[in-house]
C-alpha positions in Angstrom: 82.7 -38.8 -49.7 82.2 -38.7 -53.9 82.7 -41.9 -56.0 86.0 -41.7 -58.5 83.3 -42.3 -61.5 81.5 -38.6 -60.8 84.9 -36.3 -59.7 86.2 -38.4 -63.1 82.8 -36.7 -65.0 83.2 -33.4 -63.3 87.0 -32.7 -64.0 85.9 -33.9 -67.8 83.3 -31.1 -67.7 85.9 -28.6 -65.7 88.3 -29.4 -68.2 91.1 -27.0 -68.4 89.5 -24.0 -66.5 90.2 -23.7 -62.9 88.6 -25.3 -60.3 88.8 -26.1 -55.8 89.0 -29.5 -55.1 88.4 -30.7 -51.2 89.6 -34.1 -50.4 91.0 -36.1 -47.1 94.6 -36.4 -47.1 96.4 -39.5 -45.3 96.6 -38.1 -41.5 92.7 -37.2 -42.2 93.0 -34.0 -42.3 90.6 -31.6 -44.9 93.1 -29.9 -47.2 91.8 -27.5 -50.2 93.1 -27.0 -53.7 92.4 -24.1 -55.8 94.2 -25.2 -59.9 93.6 -26.1 -62.6 94.4 -30.0 -64.3 95.6 -30.8 -68.1 98.3 -28.2 -68.1 101.1 -29.0 -70.2 103.4 -25.7 -69.5 106.7 -26.3 -68.0 106.3 -29.6 -67.5 108.7 -31.7 -69.8 108.2 -34.6 -71.9 110.6 -37.3 -71.6 110.6 -40.5 -70.9 110.0 -39.8 -66.9 107.8 -37.9 -67.2 106.0 -40.6 -69.2 106.7 -43.5 -66.2 105.4 -40.6 -63.9 102.3 -40.2 -66.0 101.6 -43.7 -66.4 101.8 -44.1 -62.8 99.0 -41.5 -61.3 96.9 -42.9 -63.5 97.3 -46.7 -62.3 96.7 -45.0 -58.7 94.1 -43.0 -58.9 96.1 -39.9 -58.4 95.4 -36.6 -60.0 98.0 -33.9 -60.8 97.0 -29.9 -59.9 98.9 -26.8 -61.4 98.8 -24.6 -57.9 100.6 -21.8 -59.5 103.0 -20.8 -61.8 105.4 -23.4 -61.0 103.9 -25.4 -58.2 102.1 -28.9 -58.6 100.2 -30.9 -56.5 98.1 -34.1 -56.2 95.0 -35.5 -54.8 93.4 -39.4 -55.3 89.8 -39.8 -56.8 88.6 -41.5 -53.9 89.4 -38.9 -51.1 87.6 -35.9 -53.1 85.1 -34.5 -50.5 83.5 -31.7 -53.1 84.5 -29.8 -56.2 84.1 -26.8 -57.7 84.3 -25.4 -61.1 82.4 -24.3 -64.5 79.7 -22.9 -63.1 78.4 -25.9 -60.8 79.7 -28.5 -57.6 79.6 -31.8 -56.9 78.8 -33.2 -53.6 
């Protein structure tokens, strides 16, 4: 698994471009998501969303936009690999 620092660095390099992330979920299975981070379209900017954003950051959770209406999330400490911006982090 990648370290949190490596994942954060990879996400900074990727920016707002599409990427693929593979990670381990609580039950031990592996999931793969394709999407983007740092998207604001469709999100409400209110008090509740600010609380959720701060809770995600405090717990090492990264929201990812899968398609036009669907958001998912993954934890920084469970990532197996990230592929994006022409690079792969293993």
